[in-house]
DODO-751460 format. One line per 10 residues: number of its first residue (from 1); for each residue z negated, y, x negated of N, C-alpha, C. Coordinates in steps of 0.001 Angstrom, whole numbers. Atoms other than C-alpha are relative to their C-alpha. Example, Ala and Ser with C-alpha at 12.3 -4.5 7.8 and 13.67 -1.06 7.14 Angstrom:
DODO-751460
1) 0 -1190 -890 -7800 -4500 -12300 0 1200 -900 | 60 -1190 820 -7140 -1060 -13670 -730 1090 770 .
//
This chain:
DODO-751460
1) 1094 959 167 6063 -3377 890 574 -1234 -722 | -385 1166 808 6123 -6469 -1343 -906 -1154 384 | 770 1205 -310 5043 -9980 -371 267 -1096 -1015 | -210 1228 792 4498 -13098 -2463 650 -1025 908 | -785 867 -904 7055 -15556 -1062 -361 -1472 -187 | 472 1376 169 4985 -18658 -1742 -899 -395 1175 | 823 525 -1092 3532 -20731 1092 -339 -1458 -330 | 462 1348 327 1421 -23833 367 672 -529 -1259 | -545 412 1282 2760 -23926 -3187 1501 -65 -49 | -1470 41 -80 6403 -23684 -2063 570 1423 16 .
11) -666 -1295 11 8609 -20707 -2958 1106 27 1045 | -985 -80 -1088 10577 -19697 138 1130 985 -393 | -1120 -920 145 13979 -18002 191 208 660 1346 | -75 -765 -1227 14226 -15254 2777 1335 771 79 | -1109 -862 -270 17086 -13353 4351 -361 950 1131 | 240 -964 -1090 17241 -10377 6705 568 -580 1291 | -406 587 -1285 17348 -11647 10270 924 942 788 | -855 -982 -683 18899 -8460 11663 -641 630 1196 | 665 -543 -1183 16862 -8080 14847 -1303 665 -386 | 1298 -645 217 13844 -5796 15051 -1038 -608 923 .
21) 1147 393 -828 10438 -6853 16324 -1076 1060 -183 | 953 -1103 122 8054 -4048 17122 586 1159 -809 | -681 -1080 682 10635 -1597 15746 -74 -172 -1527 | 62 234 1426 10388 -3241 12300 844 -1233 -362 | -878 1060 508 12451 -5602 10147 -584 -1397 228 | 387 1393 -2 12378 -9363 10573 816 -743 -1045 | -680 845 946 13304 -12042 8042 190 -1391 643 | -28 1425 -336 14297 -15685 8338 -92 -761 -1307 | 77 822 1214 13452 -18427 5837 1077 -1059 45 | -1129 903 49 16313 -20617 4682 -409 -1460 173 .
31) 484 1360 -100 14140 -23740 4792 -49 -475 1439 | 233 441 -1384 13235 -23869 8487 691 885 1044 | -575 -943 -978 15001 -20866 10082 -1021 776 787 | 1047 -740 -723 11654 -19466 11177 202 1506 -195 | -102 -1443 -17 11523 -15747 11989 -1341 613 -403 | 1213 -617 542 9021 -13545 10126 -8 1501 269 | 201 -1443 -129 7611 -10081 10807 -279 595 -1363 | 220 -618 1288 7882 -7842 7747 -1358 677 -131 | 1301 -658 184 4794 -5661 8373 -1168 -968 -68 | 1112 955 -26 2579 -8643 9142 130 -1062 -1083 .
41) -189 1087 933 4131 -11004 6601 -295 -1349 642 | 366 1170 -785 3772 -13667 9309 1185 -533 744 | -1072 633 -777 6141 -16166 10896 -370 126 1498 | 286 -246 -1421 6412 -15251 14603 769 -904 920 | -761 959 -811 8885 -17905 15754 520 -1103 -920 | -511 1113 775 10033 -21336 14594 -1098 -897 -563 | 942 978 491 8383 -24233 12745 -1159 578 -817 | 1054 -532 822 6361 -21966 10460 -856 1039 726 | 766 -1014 -762 4866 -19833 13264 -1477 -13 -380 | 1401 -144 363 1475 -18528 12240 -271 -14 -1486 .
51) 171 -16 1426 1972 -19023 8531 251 1437 -525 | -83 -1371 556 1658 -15906 6337 337 -35 -1464 | -179 -213 1413 2719 -14608 2961 -885 1165 -440 | 969 -969 505 429 -12510 777 653 1351 -300 | -430 -1355 323 885 -8744 687 -500 345 -1414 | 328 -305 1397 952 -7577 -2957 -46 1528 -187 | 9 -1420 312 282 -4213 -4524 1398 444 -417 | -1300 -550 369 3353 -2023 -4948 -130 1524 -54 | 56 -1444 208 4225 1596 -5609 1245 672 573 | -1090 -815 -500 6337 4179 -3819 91 1230 -908 .
61) -137 -1102 934 7688 6657 -6363 1475 332 -211 | -1387 -335 335 10797 8299 -7724 439 -802 -1230 | -558 718 1135 13090 6614 -10218 -317 720 -1324 | 292 -796 1202 12550 9458 -12698 -1440 -239 -448 | 1427 210 349 8743 9072 -12528 -245 -1405 -497 | 171 1395 440 9000 5295 -12848 514 -209 -1408 | -571 159 1343 11265 5458 -15890 -859 673 -1060 | 843 -687 966 8893 7886 -17553 -1134 -921 -482 | 1074 891 352 6194 5194 -17490 477 -1389 -359 | -544 1338 272 8430 2088 -17698 1457 154 -453 .
71) -1365 -351 422 11471 3118 -19772 939 -1203 -162 | -866 1161 178 12752 -483 -20171 404 -616 1357 | -259 592 -1327 13059 -1038 -16390 1480 -66 335 | -1325 95 -604 16238 -2179 -14657 -145 97 1519 | 39 -136 -1441 17100 -1473 -11039 1315 -403 591 | -1215 326 -720 19616 -2694 -8492 708 1281 381 | -800 -1185 -269 22356 -101 -8267 854 -276 1220 | -727 258 -1228 23420 -370 -4625 354 1327 656 | -402 -1278 -614 25400 2390 -2883 -798 250 1291 | 780 -363 -1190 23314 4184 -300 -95 1526 61 .
81) 188 -1434 -186 22879 7634 1148 -1454 340 -12 | 1393 -407 -14 19693 9664 1201 -695 -483 1260 | 756 448 -1162 16949 8398 3492 -287 1170 941 | 345 -1000 -999 16299 10275 6719 -1493 38 286 | 1427 80 -227 12624 9318 6603 -759 943 -929 | 906 -820 782 9853 11613 5386 -1372 -644 34 | 1276 691 64 6517 10215 4219 -1012 598 954 | 941 -618 -924 4715 12720 6426 64 -617 1389 | -142 658 -1286 5991 10707 9406 -767 -1269 104 | 574 1336 48 3979 7643 8377 -1544 -11 -68 .
91) 1382 348 337 520 6113 8279 27 -863 -1270 | 288 993 1042 -793 4381 5161 -946 -986 629 | 774 1023 -676 -2169 1092 6460 -683 -936 -1013 | 747 973 768 -4922 -969 4825 -427 -1109 962 | 243 1137 -884 -5149 -4443 6381 -676 -1102 -791 | 753 1066 664 -7847 -6839 5213 -278 -1172 928 | 67 1096 -1012 -7302 -9296 8114 -1137 208 983 | 1158 -195 -907 -10826 -8809 9499 18 1391 608 | -22 -1396 -477 -10167 -5084 9892 1171 730 -632 | -1097 -846 480 -7254 -2669 9582 -293 1442 329 .
101) 175 -1429 -265 -7316 1109 9273 1241 746 -503 | -1181 -809 327 -4514 3674 9164 -437 1404 -417 | 286 -1337 532 -4512 6975 7245 1238 863 155 | -1177 -854 -186 -2078 9633 8544 276 785 -1293 | -327 -624 1275 -228 11002 5517 -317 1485 -41 | 358 -1427 65 -579 14707 6449 -1486 233 -188 | 1442 -150 150 -4351 14284 6808 -439 -446 -1388 | 356 456 1340 -4566 12314 3568 349 1080 -1040 | -397 -1037 952 -2666 15037 1705 -958 1200 63 | 874 -1169 -143 -5018 17701 3096 -1322 -167 -733 .
111) 1268 229 690 -8069 16042 1518 196 -588 -1392 | -273 528 1327 -6443 14356 -1481 -416 -1443 -180 | 515 1363 143 -8604 11222 -1432 -998 -272 1136 | 951 418 -1022 -10496 9337 1269 -857 -1122 -552 | 945 1049 372 -13603 7375 276 -418 -691 1290 | 200 690 -1280 -13962 4676 2924 -466 -1432 -254 | 354 1417 34 -15140 1142 3699 749 -690 1115 | -775 756 -971 -12801 -1322 5443 -310 -1472 -201 | 347 1416 58 -13925 -4874 6230 -1000 -272 -1133 | 1026 173 1030 -16842 -4362 3836 466 329 -1398 .
121) -581 -318 1308 -14538 -3302 959 -16 1514 -179 | 34 -1420 288 -15222 121 -573 1309 407 -660 | -1326 -365 470 -11837 1785 -1066 127 1514 -134 | -427 -1403 104 -10257 5075 -2063 1495 60 274 | -1405 -214 -316 -6977 6078 -456 390 1340 -576 | -254 -1168 822 -5333 8588 -2747 1424 505 209 | -1291 -670 39 -2499 11074 -2373 109 692 -1360 | -137 -520 1346 -1261 11933 -5871 123 1520 45 | -50 -1466 -77 -2009 15652 -6368 1192 616 -756 | -1132 -509 779 923 15985 -8803 1356 -398 579 .
131) -1260 484 -602 3531 14137 -6700 -323 -472 1420 | 505 288 -1355 2886 14244 -2918 578 -1247 663 | -551 1181 -580 5171 11312 -2155 -529 -1292 -620 | 624 1160 613 3098 8990 -4325 -1415 -196 529 | 1349 280 -505 -3 7291 -2978 -458 -1357 -537 | 571 1252 494 -2347 4477 -4020 -1277 -290 781 | 1263 426 -543 -5291 2502 -2700 -759 -768 -1094 | 807 640 1053 -8069 1532 -5141 -1313 -504 554 | 1402 369 -250 -11353 -315 -5041 -871 1060 -665 | 950 -959 565 -14256 2091 -5605 -1111 -686 -799 .
141) 984 750 786 -16289 -650 -7253 467 -117 -1448 | -289 140 1413 -16357 -497 -11029 -1264 -575 -654 | 1218 684 426 -18798 -3076 -12341 -1033 41 1098 | 1060 -115 -1003 -22083 -2446 -10573 -27 1394 658 | -4 -1376 -477 -21178 1166 -9792 931 190 1185 | -855 -393 -1109 -19825 2580 -6549 409 1458 -212 | -502 -1355 299 -17633 5643 -7146 192 779 1282 | -344 -962 -1051 -17263 8712 -4946 1043 903 -610 | -1089 -693 672 -13882 10157 -5883 420 1251 757 | -550 -1227 -549 -12465 13620 -5354 1133 470 -879 .
151) -1075 -574 765 -9370 15482 -6443 -511 1190 -806 | 386 -1081 891 -9970 17752 -9440 1219 393 -821 | -1243 -346 649 -6778 19507 -10434 1018 -1093 192 | -990 1058 -84 -4213 16821 -11221 -574 -1393 -187 | 613 1302 238 -6731 13955 -11622 -1042 -264 1116 | 1136 369 -818 -9438 12066 -9713 -1250 128 -827 | 1259 -113 697 -13067 12671 -10618 -1072 -691 799 | 1156 611 -627 -16104 10551 -9841 -1125 1049 51 | 987 -1061 -187 -18722 12912 -8427 -1321 -292 -712 | 1280 356 611 -21643 10977 -9952 32 87 -1509 .
161) -27 76 1460 -20547 10402 -13547 914 1032 -642 | -952 -935 563 -17806 13023 -13948 1218 -637 -644 | -1160 676 548 -15364 10346 -15133 1258 397 743 | -1281 -333 -626 -11731 11363 -14504 937 -1187 -103 | -926 1123 -92 -9011 8927 -13489 1415 511 281 | -1385 -244 -380 -5225 8951 -13347 169 -381 1460 | -22 256 -1430 -4465 9180 -9593 1015 -1067 412 | -1017 1003 -325 -1516 6757 -9748 -393 -1369 -527 | 278 1256 666 -2639 4066 -12182 -1469 -421 84 | 1413 325 -47 -6397 4289 -11796 -662 -159 -1360 .
171) 577 48 1357 -6976 4525 -15593 -1077 1087 -130 | 1034 -998 291 -10237 6245 -16568 397 744 -1277 | -487 -823 1111 -9188 9111 -18838 -1091 457 -942 | 1139 -395 826 -12586 10261 -20073 -1276 -181 787 | 1273 167 -674 -16270 10124 -19253 -587 -1382 -270 | 698 1262 244 -18671 7151 -19130 861 -1266 209 | -829 1166 -268 -15987 4800 -17769 1334 34 -731 | -1266 -116 710 -13244 5825 -20208 513 -1355 -445 | -629 1273 369 -10808 2946 -20722 -9 -1036 1099 | 28 922 -1122 -11735 1168 -17490 1144 261 949 .
181) -1100 -140 -954 -9152 616 -14726 -498 -401 1382 | 330 332 -1374 -9704 735 -10986 958 -1093 512 | -850 1017 -606 -8414 -2309 -9100 846 606 1087 | -881 -480 -1056 -5352 -1395 -7060 79 -1028 1112 | 35 892 -1164 -5336 -2862 -3542 1305 155 798 | -1244 -75 -757 -2383 -3729 -1309 -125 865 1276 | -75 -804 -1190 -1364 -1360 1469 1466 172 348 | -1381 -168 -426 1795 -448 3401 96 1210 917 | -223 -1114 -919 3345 2225 5581 442 -491 1366 | -395 302 -1369 3856 2194 9336 238 1285 762 .
191) -132 -1124 -893 5188 4558 11921 -1217 37 932 | 1177 -97 -877 2287 5887 14050 189 -725 1336 | -244 642 -1287 3931 4633 17246 21 -1491 -46 | -46 1459 142 4192 1097 15886 -1316 -591 -474 | 1250 498 562 718 826 14413 -764 -878 1006 | 717 740 -1027 -845 -349 17685 656 -1313 361 | -746 1274 -272 1855 -3023 18096 -455 -1096 -954 | 307 998 1004 1002 -4776 14853 -1499 -175 -223 | 1436 65 222 -2685 -3934 14611 -720 564 1226 | 540 -550 -1258 -3908 -3547 18218 -1514 337 -55 .
201) 1444 -266 147 -7567 -3580 17107 -281 924 -1176 | 188 -876 1172 -6986 -1287 14127 -499 1372 402 | 485 -1359 -246 -8545 2125 13797 794 992 -834 | -736 -1063 706 -7156 5448 12562 -1051 961 -555 | 904 -961 635 -9049 7583 10067 446 1435 296 | -262 -1450 -194 -9353 11287 10839 -958 795 -884 | 912 -818 826 -10751 14042 8592 -1114 653 826 .
//
């Protein structure tokens, strides 16, 4: 997950605190020493308690796939072993403050795309049909139109207009909306057992 590190117009410098809260990483800010929860993006102890940083859109993908689309990219080359985590162990979480909903990855993969409404926002939660470890969350509003998306081979298709979309970038490939782009929305992953800790009033989507 990626957060904007600006609070009240001030860019904060964060470090890893080391301790876990709710089985998840915590940070500390160098300015006040306040402790922050990574999943919530919120200060949970110290002078900044209750302040938050904005969750931004980001992408989980392979380096090979990223380079194919962004060949000029640079990356931090830090020694590390393979991760022991598997995406099927996670929920995809959409949190719009007023309402949060989790989408179990195995269930999402089984349907390909979920057309849903969270906190009044019409969204599509998408599992990339060509790369199962890639996922995205898009707004289903395109101008005055509300899309109903489904997986059609390796693309997304709007059931009403037949427009097809790239499942990762949200670009309209052909059809009436060709050239338009779906707005990508922020989301994050959480272990199922920790979801209730951070979002006690959140719901879980089931097929």
